[in-house]
C-alpha angles and dihedrals in degrees: 000000000000126000096229119057116220124226111291114248101193099180095055094040091046091049091050091051092049092048096046114099093205140357117276133186094247090051092050091048090049090053091051092047095048107030108029123089101169102042097068093043097051093065111197108339124144096274096048091046090052091049091049091051091050091051092049090049090047091233090154101174092049090044091052091050091047091050091051090049092049100042101031107034092165093055127080137184107266101178140001117184136164116218134155095356094308136097114233115204130185126189120195142178093211106041095167094061120096115264093252092056098042124091096213123171111231133195139165138205139152088249116063095214091052091048090053093046092047089058089045092054091048091052091048090052091050090049091053091052091048092049091067113104114273092214113079118237094222123056113243117251111269119253108262090225093053116099122166116229133192115238104179120127111216097169 
């Protein structure tokens, strides 16, 4: 695990997760290297030690849940369901809201750990998009019908 995370490339990482038949240690370490911002900066505190032990033990579901807890403290698992040979997972910021009001991030995969991590990667990608400045760098083109006028009365 490196100390400096590289730029997240959600399409390729998401595709790798979808294509993987099961979780592996190299895939988990790649997710941590490319998608985690807090894990490398926390050094060896209790949570990172626990996650490292879970990875060594290959307890992938617990490791995925620990990674979500560490990296996305505001997000919680809203729903986990098994249907049609796939695990369906939903992560949410407002778990107590009704489904139709909540903006949950959902994913699915035949492997539960990969379903959880697919939702995790999608949230990380959304967070990177949202972290861009909300103020544009370039001024928008003026409206062609807009013309400033002076309205002072000096007389």
